[in-house]
N, C-alpha and C positions, 0 to 999 in steps of 0.2 A: 119508451121514448115519446109516446104520444103526448103526454103532458107538456114536454118541452116544446113540441111543435105548436101546441095550442097557445102557449105563452108567447112564442115568437110571433105568431100571427095576430094574437090579441094586441101585442105591442105595435104591430104594424097598423092595426085598425085605428089607434088613437093618434098616430102621427099623420099629418096632412099628406095626402097623395100628391104626386107631382102635379096632377091635373087640377087639384083643389086650389092651387096658388095662382091659377091663370087669371082670375079677375083682378088680383092685385098687381099683376105684371102683364099688361097687354103685349102681344107679340109684335115684333117689328113688321111694318108694312112696307114691302119693297115697291119701289117705283116701277110702273109699267111703261116700257118703251118698245112698242111693237116693231118687230123686224120681220118682214114677209119675204119669203123666197119661194121660187117655183121649181119643182122637180117632177119630171115626167108629166108635165101639164097640171100638176096638183100644187096648190098654194098651201104653205104651212106658215103660221105666224107664231113667233116666239116673243112673248112679252118681256122675257128676262135675259135675252141674249147679251145685254150689256154687262152682265156679271162675269162674263169670260174676259180675262185679261188679254191684252194685245201682245204680251210677251211671256207666254207660259214657261218657256225654258228658263228664263232668267229668274222668274219667281220661285222656281224650285229651291234655289239656294238663298234667295233674298226676298222674302215675303213683303218687305218694305217697299218693293218696287210696284206693288199693286196700285192701280189707279185710286185716287182719293175716294171716289164714290163707293167703290167696292170695299175699301178698307173701313169706311164708316158703317156700311151695312153689316159687315162681318163683326165689327165691334158691338153693334147693337144686338146681333144674334148672340154673341158671347155673354153679354150682360143679361139678356133674357134667359138663356139656358142656365146660367149660374144661379139666378134667382129661383127659377122653377125647380131645379134639382137640389137646392140647398137643404130642404127638409129631409132628403134622403141620406145626408152625410153620416148620421150615426150608424145606419144600416150598412152603408158603404165601408165605413171603418171596421165594422164587425166582420164583414166578408173578407176584407183585405187581411185581417188578423187570422182568420180561418185558413185562407190560402197560404199565408206565410207559414203557418203551423204545419201545413201538409208538405211544404217544400222539402225535398230530400236533403238530408245532411250527408248523404253518401253519393252526391251527384257526380260521381266520376264514371267514365266509361270503362268497360273491360278492356285491358291492354290488347292492342292489335299488333301481332308480329309482322315486321317488315325489315328484311335484311338483318343487320346486327342488333336492332333495337326493337323494343315494344313501345308503341306510341299510344297515348291516351290523353284525355282531358279531365280536369277536375275543377271544383270550386274551392277556394279558401273559405273557411267558416264565415258566413254572413255576406260573402262577396256577391256582387251583381253579375260578374262576368267570369269567363273561363280562364283557366291556366292551361296552356298547351304544353304537354310534357312528354318525356320519354325516359326509359331506363335501358341499360344494356340487356340484351335478351338473356344472357347467362347470369344476370344479377349484377347489382351495382347501384350507385347513387342516382337519384332522380335529377334530371336536367330540365329546367323550365325553359321552353323554347320561346314562349310568347305569353305575356300577361295582358289580357284584354283590358283589365281594370286600369292599368297604367296608361295604355294607349287612349282609352276613352276619356280619362280625366273626369271632368264634370259634364261631359256631353251625354245627355240622357239617351239620345237616339243613335249613338255610335254603335256599330256592330262590325265584327269580323265575319265575313261571309264564307270565304273559301280559303283552303290552305293546300300546299303541295310541297313535299320534301324532295330535294334533288336526289338523283340516283346515287350520288356518293354520300348522301346524308349530311352534307356540310352546309347546305343552304336551305332556307325555309321561306317559301313564297307565300304571301298572304294578301288577300284583298279586303278592303274595309270601306265602310260607308259611314260618313260622319253625321248624317241627319235623316236617314231613311229614304232619301230621294233615289237610291239605287244607282247613283253615279259613282261607281267604285274606283278606288285607287289601288294599284298593285305595288307592293314593296317587297324587298328580298332581304332577309336577315342572315348575316354571317353568324353561324352558331358557335364558332370559336371565340368570337369577340363580343357577341351579343348586340352588335350594332348593324343597322341597316346599310346596305349598299346605296350608292348614289342613284341607281336605277329606280325611276319612279314612272309608272305608266298610269295614265288617267283614262277615265271612262271605260273601264273594263267590265265585262259581264261574264259570269260563270267561272268555271274552274280553269286555272292556268295549267299547262302541261309542259314538263321538262323534256328536252332532248336527251338522248342516252348519255351523251358526254357532259351534260350539264352546262353547256356553253350557250344554249338557246332556250327560250321559253316561248311557248305559243299561247295566244290569248284571243278572245273575241272582244271587239271594240263596240261599245254601245252606240247606237244611232238614235237620235231623239224621235224620229218619225217612223223608222222601219224596225225599231226594237233592236235588232242585231243582224247586220248583213255582211260583216267582214271578219276574216281570221287573219291575224298578224303574227309575225315571227320577230322576236326581239333578241338581239345578241348582247349578252351581258357586257357591261362596260361601255356601251355605245349610246349616243343620244336617241331618245324615242323617235325623233324626226327621221332617223335612218332605218326604222323598222320596215320590214318587207311585207308587202301584202301577199298573203298566201292564197286566199280565196275570197271572192266577192260574189254574193248572190244578188241577182238583178231582177228575178221574177217577183212580181207583186204578190204580197201576202206570205212569202217564205222568209224564214229567219234561220240563223245558223247557231250551232252550239258545238262544244268540244267535250269529248270524253276520252279517258284513257282505257287501257286494257289490262287485265290481270297479268299478262305476260310482260308488260312494260315495254314491249317492242314497238307498239303503234299507238296512234291516236285516231279517233274517228271524228270527222266533221259530219254532224247531222244537219241536213238541210230539210226543213220541215214547215208545213202549216199544220192545222189541227186534223187533217185527214190523210196527209201524204208525207212520206219521208224518203229521203235519198241519202246514201252514205258515201263518203269519200275517205280515203286512207292516207294518213301521214306516216311515213317511215321515220320513227324517232332516231334511228341509227344513221339516217341520211337526211338531216333536217333541212338542208337547202334544196332538196329535190321537190319537184312539184307534187301535189297530192294526186292520188289516183282514184278515179270514180269506181265504186264497187257495185252499186245497184242502179237500176234504171229509175227514172221518175215517172211513175204511173199513177194517175189520179185515183185516190182512194186506197192506195197500197202503201203499207208501212213496213219498215224493216228494223231489226235489231241485229247486231253481229258481235262476234268474238273470234279471236284467232286461236288455233290450236296447232302448233307446229306449222305444217304447210297447208293446213285446211282452214277454211272459214266456216264457222257455224252460224247460220242465219235463221233467225225467227222472223216470221212474216204472216200477214193476213192475206197474202196474194193467192191467186189461183182458187178463189172461192173459200179460202180457209178463214171464215169470219171469226172463229174462236182461236185462231193462230195455230201454226204448226212450226216444227223445227226441221231445218234442212241443212245440207252441207254442200260445199263446192271447193275447188282448189283456190287457195289464197291468191295465186298468180293470175287468175282469170279476170276478165273485164266485166263491165256491168251486165253484159248479155250472157255471161256464163250460166249454163243450166244448173238448177238446184235439184239435188237428190233428197227425197224425203227421208228423214230420220224418225220423226214422231209425227204422225198424222193428226190433223185436227179432229175433234169430236164435238158434236152438236151440244152435248151436255156439260162440257168442260172448257173453261177459258184458260189458256196458258198466259199467265200474267208476267212472268219473268223467267229468264234462262241464264244460268251461271255455268261457265265452262271452266272446269278444273282439269289438271293434267290427266287424272285417272277417272274422273267422274263428270257426268253431265247432271246438273240439278235444275229442276224446274218447279216453279210455284204455280199451282193450279187453283181455280175456283169452280166449285160446283154451281152451275147457273140456276139450278132449281132451289137448292137449300142455302146458297150463299156462302157455304163453308170453304175454307182454303185447305190445301194439303201440299206437302212437299214430296216430290218424287225424285229418287236418286237412281241414276243409271250408270253402271260400270262400263267404261269404254271397251275394256278387254273382251267381254263376252256378251254385252248388251243386256245383262240381267238388271231388273229394276226392283226396287222396294219403296214402300210409302212410309213416311214417318207419321205415327199416330198422334192425334190430338183429341181432346174432349169434344163431345158434341156441343153445338150451340154457337151463336154469333161470336166471332173472335177476329182479331187481327194477327196474322202471322207475317213476319218480315224476314227475309234473308239478308244477312250482312255479308257481302261477298268477300270482304277482307282486302288484303293488298298483295297476296301471293297466289299464284296459280298452282304451284307444285305443293299441294297439301291434301291430306285426307280428312281434315277437320272442317266441318261446316258449322258456321255460327248463325243462329236464328233467334228471333224473339217471338214470344207468345203473350197476348194480353186480351182481355175482354173489357167491356165498359165497367165491370166491377172488379176485375182482377188486375192488379198492377203488373207492369211489364216484367216478364221473366226472360233472362238471356241464357241461352244454352249453347254449349259446344257439343257437337255430335260427330262421332267417328264414323265415316261413311263405309268403312270396311267391317269393323266389329259391331257397329250399330249401338255402341254405348253412348248414352246421353248424360251430360254433366251440367247441372244448374250452376251457372257462374255468378248470377246476380239477380236479385229481385228488387225492383224499385221500392224504396222504403217510403213510408208515410209516417213521419215522426209523431204526429198527433194521434195516430191510431186509425186503423181501417180493417174491418172484417168483411171480406167479400161475401160471406154467407148471409149477411144482413140485407143483401140486394138481390134483385131478380133482373136478369137480362134475357131478352127474347127477341125473336124475329117473327113478325107477322106480315100479312099481306092485305093491302086494300085493293079494291077493284076500281080501275079508272073508268071513265065514261065510255070508252070503246071496248071495255072488257079486259084490258091488260091488267095483270097482277103486279102491283107496285110494292116492293119490299119496304118494311119499316123496322128499324132497330129501336129497342126500348130499354131504358134503365130506370128502375124504381126501387124504393125500399119494399121489403116484403110486407110491411104493415100499411102500405098505401092502399086506400080503399078503391074499389072499382064500381063506384056508384055515381060517377060523373062529378064528384065534388073536388077532385084533384085538379090543380092547375097543370098545364103541360107546355113545355118548351119544345118547339118543333124546328129543328135545323134543316135547311134545304140549300142545295147548290144547283146541280143539274146542268153542267156545262163542261165543255172541253174533254169529255170522257173521263173526268176525275171521279174517284171513288171516295165517298165519305166512310172511313173505316170505323167499325165498332170498337174503338180503342179506349184505353183508360186515360181520362183527363181529370186529375184530382180536383180542379176548380169547380167542376160540375156538381160535386158533392154539396156545395153550398146551396144549390137549388134542390137537389134530390133529398137532402137531409131536412129540408123544410117542407117536404111533402109534395114537391113538384115532380112530375114525370119528365124525364129527358128522352126525346125521341129524335130520330134521324129519318127523314123521308128520302129514300133512294130513287128519286124521280128520273124519268128519261132525260137524256142529255148528259147524264153522268156515265160512268163506265161499269156500273155494278153488274150488268149482264152482258158485257162485251161490246164489240163494235156496233152491233145492231141496236143496242140500247142507247148508245151515243147518237147514232144516226136518227133514231126515232125522236130525238129531242133537240135537234139542231136545224139550222137553215129553215126551210119552209114547214118543218115539223115542230118548230120551237114552242108553239102553243101547248103541246103535250106536256112540257115541263110544268107549266102553270096549272093545267087541269089535273095532272097527277097529284100535285101538292094539295089542291083543294079536295080531291077525292080522299087523300090520306086524312085530312082534318075531319071530314065528314065521317069517315070510318071510325076514327078514334072516339069521336063523340057518340056515334051509334053504339059502340061496344062498351061504353061506360068508363073509358079511361079519363075522360074530361067532359066538358060541356061548353056551349057557346059562351063567349066572353071570358073564358079561362085559358084560351090558347094564346101563347106568345109565339108569333112567327119571327124567325131569325134567319138572316142570310147576309153574307159579305161578298163584295165585289160582284161577280156574276150572280151570286146568291142574292145580291141586292136587286138585280133585275127581277128575280123571282118574287122578292118581297113587294116590290113596286107593282108588279102585275097582279098578284093576288089581292093586294090592298084595293086596287081598282075594281077587281072582278067580284070579290066576296068579302067586303070589309066587315060584314055582320058576324063572321065566324070568330073574330079575333078580339082578345082583351088588350093586346098591344102588338105593335109591329116594331121590330128593331132592325135597322139596316146599317151595316158598316161599310165604309168606302164603296158606296153602291153605284153600280153601273146602271143608271136609270135614264140618262138622256141618250138613249140608244140610237135613235134615228139621227139626231144632229151630229153625234160623234161619228157614226158610220158614214156620214156624208162628207166628212172632213179628212182628207188623206194626210194632213199635216200632223195628226195626232197619233201617238204610238199604238193605240189599240186598234186603229182602223184597218190598215192593210192586213195585219196578222189576224184580224177577226173576220175577214171575209169568208174564210172556209168554215167558220163556226156559225156566224149570224147571217151571212149573205152580203151581197154588194149592192146597196141601194143606189149607188151612183150610176152604175151602168145597167142595172136590171130594174125595170118597172115592177116586175112581179116581186122581187125581193123588197123593193121599196114598200109595196102594198102590205106584204106580210109583216114587215117590221113596224110599219105605222099602226098596225092593228093591235100590237101589244106593248110598244115602247112606253114604259111607265110614265115618263114625263108628259108625253103627248096624249095620254089617256086618262089623266086626272079628271074626275067628274064632279058635278055638283051633287054631292051626297055626303052622308055621314061617314067618317073615318074613325078608327080606334086611336087611342094615344099612340104616338110614334116618336121614337128616338132615332136620330140619324147622326152617325159619327163619321168624321172625315178629317183628312189632313191637308193642309195647304200645299205641302210639297209631295203629294202623291203623284208619281210619274206614270202610273198606270191608269188610274181613274182621276181626272182632274177635279179640283175642288169645286168648280162651278156646277158640276152635275148635281151634287147634293144640295148646293145653295139654291139653284133654280127650282129644283123639285120641291123643296120645303116652301119656298115663296109661293109657288103655284098651288100647292096643297092648301095653304092657309087662305088663299084668295078664293078657292073654289068650294071648300068643304062647308057643310051646313050644320056641323055640331060645335060643341065648345071644348072638345078634347084637345090637349096640347099636341103640337108638332114641334119638336125640339131639335135644333141643329147644334151639335157639339163639334166645333171646328178647332182642331189642334194646329199649332204653328209648324210642327215638325212631326216626324215619325213615319212619314211615307205611307205606303200601302199596308204595311204589316204592324205598325205601332212600335212601342218601346222595345228595346233590344235586350235589356237586362232581365235577370231572373225575376226581380221584384218591381221593376219600373212599370211594367204593363199591368200590374195587378189592380191599380186604381181605375184604369179604364175598364177592365172586366167587371170590377165591383160596381162601377157606375151603371153599366148595362144590366147586371143582375138585380141591383136594387130597384132600378126603374121597372123591370119586369115584375118583380115580386110585389111592388106597391100597386102596379097597374091591375093585377089580377087578384088582389086581396080585398077588393071592395065587397063589403057585406059580410066579411068573415069575422 
């Protein structure tokens, strides 16, 4: 395969790089209109505050409402980006073709038994979107419940987000988003007629939950500033204006969510910020009764729960259980009911999830030293436990809980960065394992041609930072390989070493794909998250830099060949490391980046602000938080120095990270930097925070990013 890689890179060398077109296409120069504000006695001046629209909520659905000066500037940015990226078009088209060729032709899910039916989704050949289907459990013809392609029509950014079948299996609730702005609508389909009921609920967030008799549906209503603060109950056949408020959360920074239980008897209201959770119970058999609080609200303590008969099984990090433990208490008790330990916490094992079946308790654990996951099955009758074995090495294991509590079949998936996802059914009594499905790669894929490994870099304070790697076996370790380094490091999220077929378009061109599991994420549990949030946030950035330096020192890559990539809060990471160590990178790519951190967190009217206080701090009320945030906020720390080529992607109707963050950041970078490398803003009219929703719609966006990366680091090859 080496001659093929040589030809590909040789072809790249004779095509102008994106940066080489810069002299023919000077970048837009944004007007400077300084706005100075004072916080905690400190003045901060924002030259580009004018780029923020005065009506952000309206612009989410109608970008034409943008002020004329902003529209003109964004039009100039689009012309500039289009011209600079035009030479990349042939490579983009090639990458799109490769990704389409890898797209599964068997993209159906394994049928999931629920009541008299087996439910699943599939794609018609060549279709962008799913068909939601079912068959009688004992055999019979397929019934298509919902065709997303018909609903979407020509709307590229349409998506169906959540679905819920009624207890009698006659009604199908679904929520959809027409443009990516996450302002979902809930509709209910009569499966006998195939037509939707008149009931239409607007601004819904998350999964709807049915009452036991199917006459009510519970849902969370979106709040533009507080993300989600209310739970409502809708009676079928009545106007939404008559919906009953079930719960309202008033404490700053907390949001609400809904989840069902495997028993289908209850729903949980989860009231949470990023460090604390509280649970309330809705009895679905008595839907008009008030919810009952189950757990206390204790700062830093989180809970998860499931019901089992008259018992409540509670997982928690409380009482010093930083790696979580499993407890139980009577279901009938109040929030102060004592918890009895079932499974104690261990310092070397993180309990990631707990599934409660009628006869078995299942937990997913992570070894905090090696990073490997395992599934442990415990029989309720006698307390005996056994562990399901998996191969050594970095992998992602996921438990699919199913829809029924009374079963001895456990479904889980296994994948690595090289091995496509495998779906297994496992008998928890006989321990027999059946492979139900392997994700197909029609163009061909041999996992044996690739190497995946987990290594560690040493941070500046001596902390060992894990790194997951994917490369071809024939990739040299002499510093000549380019390297893509994904980073996030926020909210306790874990970047899993999973199989993403699109990444092969980089790896098969000789690039190493790496994930930096920096502090602020959840890779080593709650302590790992805590060590990279609030006043420890700088650790996220210095960890990432330490990873880059380690990979260079070990010969995986070299300076100028590293592509840094992050999205959303990962964009905060990209902005910070670009300011701190721009010399390390051949390119920086940031998608929907949260980079105007200080200004956003000083504005309570924005959706990220209150919910983000527990993650980033509260600079409004705390001078210390203000000082910490000001020291790393990417927009506020742009310096007069050289920066690598940068590509910034954003959507006008992103309801999480507003468009002006990226726009202001790009303008300031261009005004301050001392080099001639391009800084490109690719602004999309729609797509929201997550981009296109179809199977193939988003491939062009991925190809644009990949082509920019490959061109940027292929100089001199």
